[in-house]
Backbone as ProteinMPNN parsed JSONL, in Angstrom:
{"seq_chain_A": "MTMDFLERLLLDVLNKQDYYAMVSSPVTLQGNSIAVSVMPSNNRAVYYDGTYDQGYMFQVMTKHEQQLEAYQTLLRITDFLDNIKDIPSQNNSYEFNGITVAGDPNVVGKDGNHYFYVAQFRADLYIKRSELHETT", "coords_chain_A": {"N_chain_A": [[-13.137, 15.793, -5.119], [-11.295, 13.292, -4.164], [-8.866, 10.991, -4.876], [-8.848, 7.581, -4.141], [-6.878, 5.498, -3.482], [-5.281, 4.64, -1.385], [-7.336, 4.006, 1.009], [-9.079, 2.209, -0.01], [-6.82, 0.449, -0.231], [-5.987, -0.34, 2.263], [-8.623, -0.668, 3.2], [-10.531, -2.339, 2.177], [-8.67, -4.235, 1.313], [-5.975, -5.177, 2.747], [-6.727, -5.218, 5.359], [-8.845, -7.15, 5.544], [-7.688, -9.315, 5.151], [-5.706, -12.333, 7.157], [-3.947, -11.504, 9.504], [-1.561, -10.564, 12.286], [-2.202, -8.045, 12.987], [-4.548, -5.441, 12.777], [-4.296, -3.522, 9.784], [-2.61, 0.002, 9.91], [-2.076, 3.177, 8.908], [-0.586, 6.302, 8.763], [2.333, 5.634, 10.441], [3.192, 2.688, 12.206], [1.883, 1.592, 15.176], [1.419, 1.424, 18.789], [3.002, -1.793, 20.544], [2.597, -5.517, 18.683], [2.272, -4.141, 15.256], [1.166, -3.7, 12.167], [1.793, -1.165, 9.573], [1.102, 1.247, 6.67], [2.407, 3.024, 4.453], [2.535, 6.143, 2.852], [4.411, 6.702, -0.077], [7.103, 9.761, -1.664], [6.796, 10.172, -5.01], [7.703, 10.614, -8.601], [6.833, 9.763, -10.18], [5.255, 9.846, -13.52], [2.839, 10.202, -16.32], [0.805, 12.514, -18.226], [-1.707, 12.948, -20.0], [-3.114, 15.048, -22.988], [-6.007, 15.093, -22.275], [-6.507, 15.804, -19.399], [-5.862, 13.292, -17.92], [-3.972, 11.207, -16.126], [-1.065, 8.607, -15.874], [-0.223, 7.094, -12.43], [2.758, 6.576, -10.769], [2.115, 5.347, -8.154], [3.65, 5.092, -4.847], [4.131, 3.41, -1.949], [5.45, 2.055, 1.485], [5.33, -1.418, 3.499], [5.329, -1.587, 6.785], [6.231, -4.086, 8.843], [5.616, -4.94, 12.51], [7.05, -6.642, 15.73], [7.343, -8.569, 18.057], [8.638, -10.952, 17.774], [10.662, -11.829, 15.191], [11.036, -13.246, 13.567], [8.304, -13.524, 13.16], [7.402, -11.059, 12.146], [8.764, -10.761, 9.519], [8.137, -13.004, 8.346], [5.169, -12.31, 8.201], [5.217, -9.532, 6.351], [6.512, -11.245, 4.066], [4.166, -12.934, 3.917], [2.389, -10.537, 2.654], [4.02, -9.186, 0.763], [3.738, -10.889, -1.409], [1.548, -11.401, -1.545], [0.586, -9.027, -2.437], [2.085, -8.483, -4.669], [0.638, -10.066, -6.115], [-2.071, -9.646, -6.656], [-5.362, -8.867, -8.416], [-6.163, -6.635, -9.221], [-7.96, -3.821, -7.302], [-10.414, -2.051, -7.073], [-11.859, 1.182, -7.417], [-13.793, 3.352, -5.222], [-14.713, 5.596, -5.693], [-14.799, 6.045, -7.952], [-12.034, 7.146, -9.266], [-9.767, 6.497, -10.393], [-8.141, 3.754, -12.271], [-7.206, 0.919, -11.237], [-3.846, -1.003, -12.045], [-2.084, -2.699, -11.084], [0.165, -3.961, -8.981], [3.816, -3.436, -8.189], [6.353, -4.97, -6.555], [8.524, -3.05, -4.94], [10.772, -2.451, -3.284], [12.58, -5.677, -2.342], [11.713, -7.239, 1.27], [13.092, -6.021, 4.095], [14.912, -5.907, 6.629], [14.412, -3.083, 9.123], [15.499, -2.684, 11.622], [15.87, -2.586, 15.095], [13.602, -1.74, 18.445], [13.716, -1.547, 21.168], [11.66, -3.877, 21.984], [10.918, -5.196, 20.067], [10.74, -5.928, 16.455], [11.25, -4.532, 13.387], [10.193, -4.808, 9.795], [10.163, -3.662, 6.494], [9.392, -3.638, 3.322], [8.919, -2.029, -0.101], [6.129, -0.485, -2.679], [4.946, -0.303, -5.494], [1.972, 1.007, -7.126], [0.684, 1.122, -9.768], [-1.219, 3.571, -11.401], [-4.203, 4.533, -13.206], [-5.247, 7.609, -13.346], [-8.083, 9.326, -13.349], [-10.06, 12.5, -14.833], [-10.642, 15.156, -12.54], [-13.552, 15.91, -12.873], [-14.664, 13.358, -13.886], [-14.663, 12.111, -11.686], [-17.297, 12.087, -10.397], [-19.165, 10.741, -8.652], [-22.428, 8.818, -9.723]], "CA_chain_A": [[-13.097, 14.451, -4.947], [-9.354, 12.396, -3.588], [-7.986, 9.265, -5.082], [-8.93, 6.574, -2.627], [-6.705, 4.049, -3.605], [-4.82, 4.06, -0.001], [-8.19, 3.757, 1.902], [-9.297, 0.952, -0.51], [-5.928, -0.786, -0.067], [-6.335, -0.778, 4.181], [-10.143, -1.362, 4.306], [-10.801, -3.927, 1.049], [-7.69, -5.454, 1.388], [-4.886, -5.494, 3.414], [-7.123, -5.532, 6.451], [-9.689, -8.473, 5.324], [-6.757, -10.936, 5.193], [-5.565, -12.133, 8.356], [-2.397, -10.877, 10.274], [-1.248, -10.79, 13.144], [-2.759, -6.755, 13.724], [-4.732, -4.435, 11.504], [-3.103, -2.43, 9.222], [-2.87, 1.416, 9.943], [-1.634, 4.227, 8.028], [0.626, 6.157, 7.802], [2.927, 5.09, 11.199], [3.128, 1.199, 13.456], [1.371, 1.745, 16.282], [2.246, 0.576, 20.071], [2.755, -2.801, 20.541], [2.718, -5.482, 17.349], [1.46, -3.788, 14.706], [1.362, -3.391, 10.723], [1.181, -0.119, 8.912], [0.847, 1.488, 5.305], [2.9, 4.596, 4.411], [2.986, 6.866, 1.309], [6.523, 7.827, -0.166], [7.207, 10.176, -2.524], [7.251, 9.713, -6.594], [7.341, 11.572, -9.639], [6.566, 8.571, -11.833], [3.73, 10.519, -13.87], [2.635, 10.556, -17.197], [0.122, 13.452, -18.312], [-2.278, 13.096, -21.043], [-4.017, 15.742, -22.993], [-7.431, 14.763, -21.864], [-6.37, 15.631, -18.247], [-5.748, 12.44, -16.611], [-2.603, 10.584, -16.179], [-0.989, 7.49, -15.037], [0.504, 7.619, -11.862], [3.196, 5.203, -9.849], [1.909, 5.593, -6.369], [4.557, 4.406, -4.24], [4.147, 3.161, -0.706], [5.874, 0.697, 1.947], [4.228, -1.721, 4.532], [6.023, -1.941, 7.625], [5.776, -4.418, 10.226], [6.557, -4.469, 13.904], [6.247, -7.262, 15.991], [8.05, -8.927, 19.083], [9.185, -12.122, 17.352], [11.359, -11.299, 14.437], [10.482, -13.88, 11.899], [6.631, -13.109, 12.612], [7.424, -9.879, 11.255], [9.536, -10.885, 8.333], [7.427, -13.901, 7.55], [4.061, -11.791, 7.811], [5.72, -9.139, 5.342], [6.412, -11.897, 2.926], [3.019, -13.192, 3.22], [1.587, -9.283, 2.503], [4.592, -8.978, -0.582], [3.476, -12.228, -2.16], [-0.303, -11.266, -1.579], [-0.028, -7.552, -3.256], [2.87, -8.918, -6.442], [-0.136, -10.768, -7.298], [-3.327, -9.038, -6.696], [-5.488, -8.633, -9.574], [-7.501, -5.31, -8.896], [-8.251, -2.994, -6.392], [-11.526, -1.046, -7.574], [-12.003, 2.829, -6.562], [-14.857, 3.141, -4.932], [-15.407, 6.647, -6.108], [-14.554, 6.336, -9.452], [-10.9, 7.887, -9.183], [-8.481, 5.811, -10.461], [-7.953, 2.255, -13.06], [-6.142, 0.347, -11.051], [-3.085, -1.521, -13.379], [-1.214, -3.897, -10.649], [0.889, -3.356, -8.066], [5.077, -4.028, -8.797], [7.555, -4.951, -5.616], [9.967, -2.273, -5.541], [12.012, -2.574, -2.786], [12.316, -6.558, -1.359], [11.309, -7.174, 2.411], [14.809, -6.2, 4.452], [15.241, -5.529, 8.168], [14.802, -2.13, 8.94], [15.849, -2.406, 12.767], [15.099, -3.282, 16.302], [13.498, -0.75, 18.567], [13.09, -2.122, 22.573], [11.543, -5.421, 22.453], [10.149, -5.091, 18.491], [12.009, -6.017, 15.134], [11.154, -3.488, 12.138], [10.825, -5.083, 8.658], [9.903, -3.293, 5.354], [9.169, -3.63, 1.827], [8.411, -1.173, -0.622], [5.678, -0.938, -3.804], [4.695, 1.046, -6.432], [1.144, 0.96, -7.969], [0.051, 1.775, -11.219], [-3.032, 3.636, -11.126], [-4.78, 5.293, -14.139], [-6.046, 8.536, -12.695], [-9.489, 10.34, -14.316], [-9.876, 13.821, -14.488], [-11.857, 15.169, -11.343], [-14.864, 15.873, -13.415], [-14.628, 12.334, -13.96], [-14.819, 11.593, -10.346], [-17.863, 12.076, -9.284], [-20.612, 9.454, -8.59], [-24.477, 9.64, -9.493]], "C_chain_A": [[-11.589, 13.947, -4.343], [-9.725, 11.069, -3.89], [-8.664, 8.359, -3.591], [-8.112, 5.457, -2.665], [-5.907, 3.674, -1.749], [-6.267, 3.763, 1.055], [-8.581, 2.558, 1.072], [-8.105, -0.517, -0.367], [-5.565, -1.167, 1.758], [-7.642, -1.351, 3.771], [-10.415, -2.516, 3.26], [-10.424, -4.838, 0.955], [-6.74, -5.724, 1.914], [-5.808, -6.313, 4.731], [-8.546, -6.579, 6.392], [-9.037, -9.45, 5.251], [-6.011, -11.049, 7.016], [-3.91, -12.381, 8.936], [-2.427, -10.584, 11.308], [-1.64, -9.154, 14.034], [-3.237, -6.442, 12.796], [-3.901, -3.586, 11.509], [-3.586, -1.075, 9.396], [-2.021, 2.2, 8.844], [-1.285, 5.547, 8.983], [2.195, 5.517, 8.871], [2.155, 3.283, 11.807], [2.464, 2.215, 14.475], [1.822, 0.61, 17.786], [1.562, -0.966, 19.943], [3.288, -3.335, 19.123], [2.203, -4.963, 16.687], [1.823, -3.585, 13.298], [1.172, -1.956, 9.854], [1.927, 0.257, 7.359], [1.566, 2.921, 5.404], [3.37, 5.049, 3.236], [4.448, 7.356, 0.993], [5.919, 8.526, -1.73], [7.099, 9.595, -3.889], [7.19, 10.613, -7.333], [7.539, 10.655, -10.72], [5.596, 8.931, -12.06], [4.287, 10.805, -15.26], [1.702, 11.132, -17.845], [-0.617, 13.396, -19.966], [-2.721, 14.269, -20.982], [-4.819, 16.134, -22.155], [-7.08, 15.511, -20.568], [-6.179, 14.534, -16.969], [-4.291, 11.793, -17.032], [-2.323, 9.288, -15.312], [0.364, 7.557, -13.938], [1.254, 6.673, -11.122], [3.017, 5.529, -8.416], [2.924, 4.476, -5.278], [4.302, 4.689, -2.628], [5.068, 1.834, 0.344], [4.849, 0.301, 2.907], [5.475, -1.725, 5.1], [5.436, -3.238, 8.846], [6.641, -4.641, 11.351], [6.046, -5.748, 14.671], [7.81, -8.131, 17.212], [9.269, -10.419, 18.861], [9.429, -11.549, 15.993], [10.792, -12.18, 13.395], [9.296, -14.015, 12.096], [6.962, -11.999, 12.032], [7.725, -10.166, 10.073], [8.74, -11.78, 7.753], [5.785, -13.258, 7.17], [4.117, -10.566, 6.878], [5.943, -9.814, 4.245], [4.935, -12.049, 2.611], [2.397, -12.025, 2.057], [2.46, -9.297, 0.94], [4.254, -10.318, -1.666], [1.87, -11.499, -2.33], [-0.375, -9.945, -2.482], [0.968, -7.944, -4.408], [1.706, -9.717, -6.964], [-1.417, -10.868, -7.153], [-3.925, -8.323, -7.991], [-6.126, -7.354, -9.85], [-7.665, -4.802, -7.576], [-9.451, -1.453, -7.064], [-11.597, 0.512, -6.718], [-13.235, 2.76, -6.035], [-15.818, 4.587, -5.101], [-14.973, 7.141, -7.755], [-13.041, 7.122, -10.059], [-10.091, 8.063, -10.03], [-8.645, 4.345, -11.075], [-6.733, 1.861, -11.673], [-5.274, -1.173, -11.963], [-2.285, -2.356, -12.996], [-0.269, -2.645, -9.963], [2.37, -4.133, -8.694], [6.06, -3.996, -7.65], [8.967, -4.087, -6.39], [10.76, -2.268, -4.92], [11.431, -4.339, -1.578], [11.931, -6.251, 0.256], [12.464, -7.199, 3.269], [14.005, -5.5, 6.028], [15.582, -3.938, 8.247], [15.987, -2.044, 10.852], [15.274, -3.053, 13.832], [14.904, -2.283, 17.244], [12.845, -1.664, 20.29], [12.81, -3.649, 22.168], [10.635, -5.888, 20.791], [11.048, -4.718, 17.337], [11.157, -4.994, 13.957], [11.388, -4.578, 10.83], [9.694, -4.018, 7.424], [9.78, -3.122, 3.718], [8.885, -2.618, 1.048], [7.586, -1.642, -1.972], [5.523, 0.481, -4.687], [3.327, 0.297, -7.458], [1.09, 1.478, -8.563], [-1.188, 1.937, -11.757], [-3.354, 4.454, -12.774], [-5.49, 6.582, -13.559], [-6.702, 10.027, -13.723], [-9.458, 11.684, -13.818], [-10.734, 13.651, -13.704], [-13.068, 15.546, -11.86], [-15.644, 14.573, -13.552], [-14.899, 11.423, -12.803], [-16.117, 10.75, -10.009], [-19.063, 10.894, -9.913], [-21.807, 9.704, -8.553], [-25.025, 8.479, -8.581]], "O_chain_A": [[-10.837, 14.907, -4.173], [-10.548, 10.295, -3.399], [-8.809, 8.65, -2.403], [-8.428, 4.457, -2.02], [-6.057, 2.622, -1.127], [-5.941, 3.133, 2.061], [-8.284, 1.571, 1.744], [-8.271, -1.736, -0.377], [-4.979, -2.147, 2.218], [-7.8, -2.553, 3.987], [-10.498, -3.662, 3.702], [-10.926, -5.934, 0.701], [-6.374, -6.847, 1.571], [-5.714, -7.498, 5.05], [-9.224, -6.634, 7.418], [-9.586, -10.552, 5.266], [-5.87, -10.128, 7.82], [-3.064, -13.252, 8.735], [-3.548, -10.177, 11.616], [-1.48, -8.983, 15.242], [-2.764, -6.863, 11.74], [-3.152, -3.04, 12.319], [-4.759, -0.814, 9.13], [-1.358, 1.605, 7.994], [-1.916, 5.623, 10.038], [3.108, 4.995, 8.231], [0.984, 2.905, 11.778], [2.586, 3.44, 14.467], [2.324, -0.514, 17.802], [0.455, -1.35, 19.564], [3.981, -2.65, 18.37], [1.054, -4.934, 17.128], [2.997, -3.233, 13.182], [0.008, -1.839, 9.47], [2.972, -0.245, 6.944], [1.326, 3.765, 6.267], [4.337, 4.591, 2.626], [5.265, 8.077, 1.566], [5.018, 8.218, -2.509], [7.337, 8.388, -3.933], [6.618, 11.621, -6.918], [8.17, 10.731, -11.775], [4.695, 8.688, -11.257], [5.372, 11.291, -15.579], [1.248, 10.203, -18.514], [-0.01, 13.8, -20.958], [-2.901, 14.876, -19.927], [-4.707, 17.107, -21.409], [-7.843, 16.456, -20.769], [-6.261, 14.669, -15.748], [-3.703, 11.934, -18.104], [-3.007, 8.913, -14.359], [1.514, 7.883, -14.231], [0.549, 5.763, -10.686], [3.909, 5.969, -7.691], [2.756, 3.267, -5.115], [4.267, 5.806, -2.112], [5.268, 0.735, -0.174], [3.875, 0.973, 3.246], [6.525, -1.817, 4.465], [4.402, -3.18, 9.511], [7.871, -4.602, 11.379], [4.88, -6.094, 14.485], [9.013, -8.108, 16.952], [10.268, -10.754, 19.498], [8.557, -10.813, 15.532], [10.126, -11.752, 12.452], [8.789, -14.717, 11.22], [6.595, -12.138, 10.866], [6.85, -9.808, 9.284], [8.487, -11.542, 6.572], [5.212, -13.579, 6.13], [2.993, -10.345, 6.429], [5.65, -9.202, 3.219], [4.388, -11.613, 1.598], [2.019, -12.338, 0.928], [1.758, -9.404, -0.066], [4.794, -10.367, -2.771], [1.335, -11.198, -3.397], [-1.348, -9.8, -3.223], [0.428, -7.571, -5.449], [1.711, -10.056, -8.148], [-2.017, -11.91, -7.416], [-3.315, -7.437, -8.588], [-6.637, -7.216, -10.961], [-7.432, -5.608, -6.675], [-9.188, -0.286, -7.352], [-11.37, 0.702, -5.523], [-13.891, 1.857, -6.554], [-17.007, 4.763, -4.836], [-14.902, 8.201, -8.378], [-13.006, 7.608, -11.189], [-9.643, 9.116, -10.485], [-9.336, 3.613, -10.367], [-5.714, 2.468, -11.347], [-5.9, -2.138, -12.402], [-1.618, -2.968, -13.83], [-0.041, -1.444, -10.114], [2.311, -5.109, -9.442], [6.731, -2.964, -7.637], [9.749, -4.169, -7.337], [11.843, -2.102, -5.48], [10.6, -4.417, -0.673], [11.834, -5.063, 0.564], [13.012, -8.298, 3.348], [12.969, -4.885, 6.28], [16.58, -3.441, 7.724], [17.015, -1.383, 11.001], [14.387, -3.9, 13.722], [15.9, -1.561, 17.267], [11.758, -2.231, 20.408], [13.712, -4.481, 22.065], [9.866, -6.839, 20.648], [11.784, -3.744, 17.178], [9.959, -5.121, 14.21], [12.466, -5.16, 10.715], [8.52, -3.778, 7.709], [10.321, -2.161, 3.172], [8.291, -1.869, 1.824], [7.888, -2.704, -2.518], [5.824, 1.67, -4.584], [3.49, -0.617, -8.267], [1.402, 2.646, -8.332], [-1.974, 1.159, -12.298], [-2.365, 4.925, -13.335], [-6.655, 6.302, -13.278], [-6.266, 11.0, -14.339], [-9.002, 12.043, -12.733], [-11.513, 12.698, -13.664], [-13.901, 15.473, -10.956], [-16.865, 14.495, -13.418], [-15.272, 10.253, -12.891], [-16.258, 9.59, -9.62], [-19.519, 10.477, -10.978], [-22.38, 10.472, -7.78], [-26.189, 8.506, -8.18]]}, "name": "protein", "num_of_chains": 1, "seq": "MTMDFLERLLLDVLNKQDYYAMVSSPVTLQGNSIAVSVMPSNNRAVYYDGTYDQGYMFQVMTKHEQQLEAYQTLLRITDFLDNIKDIPSQNNSYEFNGITVAGDPNVVGKDGNHYFYVAQFRADLYIKRSELHETT"}
């Protein structure tokens, strides 16, 4: 059983909001789009029982023909994630302990007709032992 945080973030949280595009992973799609990409992290505290606290790093990138729309959408996403109370696991693989903005929204560049903005986040998760993930 694998941890389902990314799926819950996309399906249960971000894609239920009213943004100009559905959120994909791991890269932006053609045209105006929004994507979530997982980033490397070594922020982990392991406990004797095999459980651990994990700092799950990810970034959200917006891509839009209108620079202001890309920026304002990322600001909305950042504010939303910074204040979210819970993203429950569907398969009981983690417990959600909050999201911190690790890097404020900033411009990445322009490619053709599209502007790119990105912000980084850290989700604090308590990861359960694999035998505890099993759902009945």
